[in-house]
Phi, psi and omega in degrees: 000321181303319181295318179297320180292323181294326180281339183236090184298329179295316177297320181297317178296319178298315179296318179297315180298316178298318178298316179295319178298319179292324182285322187246000183083179184272003179085000180274135176273156174297145179303145183307321185294345182251001182290154182298138174273125186285333182224167179261014183290349185270003181248149356286155178271155177291133182227134173264126179265116181274176166289126185259153174291167177301318180297317180291325177297319176296320177295325179297318178300314179295319178300312181298325181282332190239340190235334190292338178304318179263317186269357171083164174299139181059020179060030182276356180090162175219185175280004176252342183201157186285158173287135176270349174268073185207147182305330179303327186262016177299155183302331180287343180249321175233100182290171175302323177299322178298321177297314180299317179296320180299318180292316182291315190250347189084174183220134173283137180308130177212337178252334189232176180252037182265349187094179182288148174266124178284160173299151176245090189283348182275357182252126181283167178299319178295322178292322177299320179298319178293318178297317179298321177301314177300312181299316181296320178294320177295317178299312181301316181293340181254019173075018179288322174204168180242152174066207182260067185301122174052035173066042177298163190288349181246000000 
């Protein structure tokens, strides 16, 4: 292969460029809205509570019973857990499936400095769907996303 590259400088430059891109990335930074938050001083975040659908109201009851200790009233966050009414958790970055997976398996800390989230084994898959509906309606009302982004459950 070395002989072929030596005879064809254009191919050699292409291979070198591809190698550098793979080694160093494409030079694009992660979008600002998804970068890691260095401190927990930003929680709780201000949240506007809209009129919720019946499905979201049922999810709110479940959220308050199972999630609000860490994620706060109205999912605004606490000093124990991040706000879910935040751009990081928009459907395009954390899908409904990601929420279900987080509850089932737990989550290793990656966006915030709160530590790992343990699994929540007392919440069923149907209950997670209701909680997610509540979170998505709250997010939509607070400008996290518009419309029915990526087929969310509500």
